[in-house]
C-alpha positions in Angstrom: 91.8 59.3 81.8 89.7 58.7 78.7 89.4 61.3 75.9 85.8 61.9 76.8 86.8 62.6 80.4 89.5 65.0 79.3 87.0 66.8 77.1 84.5 67.1 80.0 87.3 68.4 82.3 88.3 71.0 79.8 84.7 72.1 79.3 84.2 72.3 83.1 87.4 74.3 83.4 86.2 76.8 80.8 82.9 77.2 82.5 84.5 77.7 85.9 86.8 80.3 84.3 83.9 82.2 82.9 82.0 82.0 86.2 85.0 83.5 88.0 85.1 86.2 85.4 81.4 87.0 85.8 81.8 87.2 89.5 84.3 89.9 89.3 82.6 92.3 86.9 79.9 92.7 84.3 82.1 92.8 81.1 81.2 90.3 78.4 83.5 87.3 77.7 84.9 87.2 74.1 86.5 84.1 72.6 88.5 84.7 69.4 89.0 81.5 67.5 91.7 80.5 65.0 90.5 81.1 61.5 90.3 78.2 59.1 93.0 78.3 56.4 93.1 75.0 54.5 95.7 76.2 52.0 98.5 76.1 54.6 97.1 73.6 57.2 95.9 76.4 59.5 99.1 78.4 59.9 97.8 81.7 58.6 94.5 81.2 60.3 96.3 81.0 63.6 98.1 84.2 62.9 94.8 86.0 62.3 93.4 84.5 65.6 96.6 85.7 67.5 96.2 89.2 65.9 92.6 89.6 67.0 93.4 88.3 70.6 96.3 90.8 70.8 94.1 93.7 69.7 91.4 92.8 72.2 94.0 92.6 75.0 95.4 96.0 74.1 92.0 97.8 73.7 90.5 96.1 76.8 86.8 96.5 77.6 86.1 92.7 77.4 87.2 89.6 79.3 89.3 87.4 77.0 91.2 84.1 77.5 94.7 84.3 79.0 96.1 83.3 75.7 95.1 81.7 72.3 96.8 78.5 73.6 94.0 78.1 76.0 91.4 78.4 73.2 93.3 75.8 71.1 93.6 73.4 74.0 89.9 73.5 74.7 89.1 73.0 71.0 91.6 70.2 70.7 90.4 68.3 73.8 86.7 68.7 72.9 87.4 67.9 69.2 85.8 71.2 68.1 86.1 71.9 64.4 85.2 75.5 63.5 84.9 77.0 60.0 83.2 79.9 58.4 80.3 77.5 57.5 79.7 76.3 61.1 76.0 76.9 61.8 75.1 79.6 64.3 73.3 77.1 66.5 76.4 75.0 66.8 78.6 78.0 67.4 76.2 79.1 70.2 76.8 75.8 71.9 80.6 76.0 71.5 80.8 79.6 72.8 78.2 79.5 75.6 78.7 75.9 76.8 82.2 74.7 75.9 83.7 78.1 76.8 81.1 79.6 79.1 81.4 82.9 77.1 79.2 85.5 75.5 80.7 86.5 72.1 82.5 84.5 69.5 84.8 85.7 66.7 85.6 83.2 63.9 86.0 82.8 60.2 88.2 81.7 57.4 91.1 83.0 55.2 92.0 81.1 52.0 94.3 81.9 49.1 92.2 83.2 46.2 92.2 80.6 43.4 93.9 81.8 40.3 94.5 85.3 41.8 97.6 87.2 42.7 99.8 86.0 45.6 98.4 88.5 48.2 94.7 88.1 47.3 92.7 86.1 49.8 89.0 85.1 50.2 88.2 86.3 53.8 85.2 85.7 56.0 84.9 87.3 59.5 82.1 86.7 61.9 81.4 88.2 65.3 78.2 87.2 67.1 76.9 87.9 70.6 75.1 84.8 71.8 74.1 86.3 75.2 71.3 88.4 73.7 67.6 87.3 73.8 65.6 86.0 72.0 68.1 85.7 69.1 71.9 86.0 68.9 73.1 89.5 67.8 75.2 89.4 64.7 77.7 92.2 65.3 79.8 91.7 62.1 79.5 89.3 59.2 81.5 90.0 56.1 83.0 88.0 53.2 85.4 89.7 50.8 88.3 89.2 48.5 91.3 91.3 49.6 93.4 93.4 47.3 96.4 93.0 49.5 97.3 90.9 52.6 97.5 94.1 54.8 93.8 94.7 54.3 93.0 91.7 56.6 94.2 93.4 59.9 94.0 97.0 58.9 90.6 97.0 57.2 88.4 94.1 57.9 89.6 93.2 61.4 89.5 96.9 62.3 85.9 97.1 60.9 84.9 94.1 63.1 86.5 95.7 66.2 84.8 99.0 65.5 81.4 97.2 65.3 82.2 95.2 68.5 83.2 98.3 70.5 80.2 100.3 68.9 82.4 103.1 67.7 82.6 104.9 64.4 85.3 103.7 62.0 88.7 105.4 62.6 87.2 107.3 65.6 88.7 107.7 69.0 88.7 104.7 71.4 85.3 104.2 72.9 84.5 105.2 76.5 84.8 102.2 78.8 81.5 102.6 80.7 82.6 99.9 83.2 85.9 101.7 84.0 84.2 105.1 84.3 81.6 103.7 86.7 84.3 102.2 88.8 86.2 105.5 88.7 83.1 107.1 90.3 82.2 104.5 92.9 85.4 102.6 93.9 87.3 103.7 97.0 90.4 105.9 96.9 93.5 103.8 97.7 95.0 107.1 99.0 92.1 108.0 101.3 94.0 110.9 102.8 95.2 112.3 99.5 93.4 115.6 100.3 96.0 116.3 103.0 93.3 117.5 105.4 94.2 115.2 108.3 97.6 115.3 110.0 99.3 114.5 113.3 102.0 116.9 114.5 102.5 118.2 111.0 102.6 114.8 109.2 99.7 114.1 106.9 97.9 110.8 107.6 98.8 108.1 105.2 102.1 109.8 104.2 105.7 109.5 105.4 107.1 111.8 108.2 110.2 112.5 106.1 110.9 113.9 102.6 113.6 114.7 100.1 116.6 112.6 98.9 118.1 112.5 102.4 114.9 111.7 104.2 114.8 114.7 106.5 111.8 115.5 108.8 109.0 117.5 107.3 109.2 121.3 107.7 111.9 122.5 105.4 112.0 121.0 101.9 108.6 119.3 102.3 105.9 120.9 104.4 102.3 120.2 105.2 100.6 123.6 105.2 97.6 125.7 104.1 97.0 126.9 100.6 97.8 130.6 100.1 94.6 132.5 99.9 92.5 129.5 101.1 93.4 128.8 104.7 90.8 126.0 105.0 92.5 123.9 102.4 95.7 122.0 103.2 98.4 121.0 100.6 101.9 119.5 100.4 104.4 122.2 99.5 108.0 121.7 98.2 110.3 124.7 98.7 113.9 124.3 97.4 116.7 126.2 95.6 118.4 125.5 92.3 121.2 123.6 94.0 118.7 121.0 95.1 116.5 121.2 92.0 119.4 120.7 89.5 120.8 117.8 91.4 118.7 115.3 93.4 115.4 117.2 93.4 112.7 116.7 96.1 110.5 113.7 96.6 107.8 112.7 99.0 106.2 109.2 99.5 102.8 107.9 100.5 102.6 104.9 102.8 102.2 101.6 101.0 98.7 100.4 99.8 97.7 97.1 98.3 97.5 96.6 94.5 96.6 93.7 92.1 98.8 92.8 89.3 97.3 93.2 85.8 94.4 95.4 87.1 93.9 98.8 85.6 94.3 101.8 87.9 93.6 105.6 87.4 95.7 108.3 89.2 94.7 111.9 89.5 96.1 114.9 91.3 96.0 118.7 91.4 99.4 120.5 91.3 101.0 123.8 90.6 104.5 125.2 90.2 106.2 128.5 89.8 109.0 127.0 87.8 110.3 123.5 88.7 109.3 120.5 86.6 106.9 118.1 88.3 106.5 114.3 88.0 104.6 111.6 89.9 105.9 108.0 90.1 103.7 105.1 91.1 106.1 102.4 92.4 104.9 98.9 93.0 106.6 96.2 95.0 106.6 92.4 95.6 107.6 90.8 98.8 110.8 88.6 98.4 112.6 86.4 100.8 116.0 87.5 102.0 118.5 86.2 104.7 119.5 89.7 105.7 117.7 92.1 108.1 118.5 95.8 108.4 120.7 96.8 111.4 121.9 100.2 112.6 122.3 102.8 109.8 120.6 100.5 107.4 123.5 98.0 107.3 122.8 94.3 107.2 122.6 93.2 110.9 125.1 90.6 112.1 126.9 90.3 108.7 130.2 91.7 110.1 130.6 88.7 112.3 129.1 86.3 109.8 126.1 85.6 111.9 123.4 83.6 110.1 120.0 85.3 110.1 116.7 83.6 109.6 114.9 84.4 106.3 112.8 87.5 106.3 110.6 89.2 103.8 111.7 92.4 102.1 109.8 94.7 99.6 111.4 95.0 96.2 110.3 97.4 93.4 109.1 95.5 90.4 107.0 98.1 88.5 107.1 101.8 88.0 104.6 104.2 86.3 106.1 107.6 85.5 103.7 110.5 85.0 105.0 113.7 83.5 102.9 116.6 84.7 102.4 119.3 82.0 100.5 122.6 82.6 100.7 126.4 83.1 102.8 127.9 85.8 101.4 129.6 88.8 98.0 128.0 88.4 96.3 124.8 89.6 96.5 122.0 87.0 94.9 118.5 87.0 96.6 115.4 85.8 94.8 112.1 85.1 96.5 108.9 83.9 95.8 105.2 83.8 98.4 102.4 84.4 98.5 98.7 84.9 101.1 97.2 87.3 102.7 94.0 85.9 105.9 92.1 85.7 107.0 89.0 83.8 108.5 87.3 86.9 107.3 89.0 90.1 103.8 90.0 91.3 103.2 93.6 92.2 101.4 93.5 95.6 101.9 97.0 97.1 102.2 100.5 95.7 103.4 103.9 96.8 102.9 107.3 95.3 106.1 109.4 95.0 105.6 113.1 94.4 108.7 114.6 92.7 110.0 118.0 91.6 113.3 119.1 90.1 115.1 121.5 87.7 115.8 124.9 89.1 114.5 126.3 92.4 111.0 127.4 93.4 107.8 126.3 95.0 105.6 123.3 94.1 102.3 122.2 95.6 100.3 119.0 95.4 96.7 118.3 96.5 93.8 116.0 96.0 95.6 112.7 95.3 93.2 110.1 94.0 94.1 106.5 93.0 91.4 103.9 92.2 91.2 100.5 90.6 89.0 100.9 87.5 89.2 97.5 85.9 90.0 94.3 87.8 92.5 91.8 86.4 91.1 89.2 84.0 90.9 85.6 85.4 94.1 83.8 84.6 96.3 87.0 84.5 99.4 86.4 86.5 99.3 82.7 85.8 101.4 83.2 82.7 104.8 81.6 82.8 107.5 84.0 84.2 110.1 85.5 81.9 113.3 87.5 82.7 111.8 90.7 81.1 109.1 92.0 78.9 111.6 92.2 76.0 112.0 88.4 75.7 109.7 85.5 74.7 111.7 82.8 76.4 110.4 81.8 79.9 112.4 81.1 83.1 111.3 77.5 82.8 112.9 77.3 79.3 116.0 78.9 80.5 116.4 76.4 83.4 115.7 73.6 80.9 118.4 74.9 78.5 120.8 75.1 81.4 120.0 71.5 82.4 120.5 70.3 78.8 123.8 72.2 78.6 125.1 70.6 81.8 124.0 67.2 80.6 125.8 67.7 77.3 129.0 68.9 79.1 128.8 65.8 81.3 128.4 63.4 78.4 131.3 65.1 76.5 133.4 64.8 79.6 132.5 61.1 79.9 133.4 60.5 76.3 136.8 62.2 76.7 137.8 59.8 79.5 140.4 57.2 78.5 
């Protein structure tokens, strides 16, 4: 394939990516570019680009590329040279046509001539090219830094404050898109109000509760709220022997989730003493050669019988919510979370209500769980890793193993007489 064809393919890929993003939600697409830094052949400029991308990923509110590697690949294949002096008309073409995006962030950082080691001449530009009739210049500043730390903590922060339309050093802006979805999106726990039940089992919830999975009615019970017989709740009743050991838990039935989407959980709860938590457990479906037999033991394994491969749910993500509030009164807890894993894909979720420490009575009601921000296009396509704590990928681990085996084999061959 010719270089021109490769460039066209990359541009087409970028536009398709942006079209997929627009089809999912109304957030604007932001492309942070590597800054120009001629004094070190672009190394520090890449660090600034990486820093801005990471801040955008953490603060959310916009659709961004999966990684800065994607931006660099498109720039490289399309031979795009970007500097602080690049005219706005050319940047508009790059941002809107080559990347199919709305907003571009670019600039330069150069060692100040004849100045101290940590003084830099910095230019940062952030422009929205989707506005009519003219592009909207969100931020455009050129300055000489007094220290290198001013770049991320002063000027990049100023640019982000302008992009998010918030006052400097103020609280994070309200995500109008997420709040609108919180109002209108369906509850993934549609029977979280506990008003519908069959033979004492709330619809959408398990017929057993507690550590030892006993039928509802003793530790966990579907009942009416005291003083309000028209409202139903889930009530835990247990003594200190249970509370100081395994505690009491109660699960919802599974519901579908999307990896890397943002969800919001809310519930009402009250306690006369015990500590309360909620866990959102998310699962992937994995292949296994064992099927559960009587008493949960693997079927057929005692005789060595081979079983066909079946699918089994495995927990790959967990959000823990610590409920804090006054005793003997109804409290409301609201918290956001994003199910993700470096190797597996969370596909299903379950809510686990939990209480422990001491004995007493705990009640839960009005469970709500909604998706408020969909995953960005490309999320989940990242290379898998053993854990969030490492940068090495599974592919690199396998490649290192292969090289190690080859080295051992060669060493063995050399050692032969």
